[in-house]
N, C-alpha and C positions, 0 to 999 in steps of 0.2 A: 689578335685572337681574344675573344671574350673569356673572362674567368668564370668558371662554373663553381657554384657553391652547393653543398649539400643543404638539406632543409635546416639542419641544426646550425650550420655555418651561417646561413642566411638569417636565422633567428639572432645569432650573435651580432651580425652586421646591423640588424635593426636595433638591437640593444645599444650598439655604438652610436647609431644615429640619434637615439633617444637621449643618450648622455650628451652628445654634441649639441643637440637642440636645447637641452636644459642649460648647459654652460653658456651658450650664446645668448639666451633669452630670459634667464631666470629673473633678472632685475630690470628688464625693459617694460615700458608701458606702451610703447608704440614701435612701429616697424623701424628697423635699422638698415639703411641701405648698404652698410659695410658687410652685412652678413648674407646678402642676397645670394651670392654664388654658393655658399654653404647650405643655405636653406633649399636651394634647387636640388642639390645632391641628396639631401635628407628626403625631399619629396620623391625623388626617383627611387630611393631605397624603399620607402613606404609603398609606393605605387607597385613595386614588384612583389609585394608580399603575397598577393593572391596566386600569382603564377608559380610561387615557390611553396605553396601549400600552407600559407600563414595568413590568409585573408581575414580570418577572425580576429586578428590582432590589431587591425587598423580600420578606421572608418573614414569615409570620404564625405566632406562637407561641401555640398553643392554651392552654397552661398559664397564661401571663400575660395572654392576650387582647390582645396588642400586636403591632404591626408593627415590624420592624427592617430596616435596610439589610442586604443580603446581603454576605458577605465579598467576592464578586466586584465588587459595586458599590463598596464601600469601596476595593478595590484599584485599580480602573480610573478612579475619580473623581479629578478635580483637587482635590477638597475637602481630602483629607488633605495634599496638598502646600501648599495655602493655609494650613491650620491649623498645619503645621510651620513655615512662614515666620512666621506670627503668633506662635507660641510662642518662636521664636528672637528676634524683635524685642522681644517683651515681656520676655524674660529680660535682654537687653542694656540696654533702657531702664530696667528696674527696678534692675539692677546699678549703672548710672551714677547713678541717683537716690539709691540708698542710699549709694554712695561719696561723693557730694556732701554728703549730710546728715551722714555720719560726719566728713568734713573740717570742716564747719561747727561741729559739736559739739566736735571736737578743738581747733580754732583759736579759737573764740569762746565756748565753754562751753554747757552745757545750758540755762542761763537764756536766752541769745540764741535758741536753738532754740524754747524754750517761748514766748517772746514772739512769734515769727513764726507759730506754729501754736497 
C-alpha cells in the first residue's frame, strides 16, 4: 500500500532528497555509476512535486531529462543552512582529528601510528 504524504511532509521529503543529492555529488565532476540507484529515487521524488502541490520548487531540464530544485527553492529552503552547518562541523572535526594524529606522529613516531591503524 502506497504511503501518503501531506504537502508539508512531501516538502520535507524533497528537502531530504536535496540533502542526499548534495552529499552524493558535492565533490563530483562527472557522473558516478555507484549513485545511479539513489539518483533515480531523488528524481522520482522531484517528479512527484507537482502532483503534491509543490511544482514551483522544481524545474525539468529537457536536455538532461532531469528534475532540479529551482534557485528559489534552494534560497528559501532551510536545507542550505543545515548543509552549511554540517560543512562547518565536518571541517572543525576533521581539523581536530588531523591535528591529533599529527601530534601523535610527532611525539610517538610513525611506527606507533601504524600500529594503531
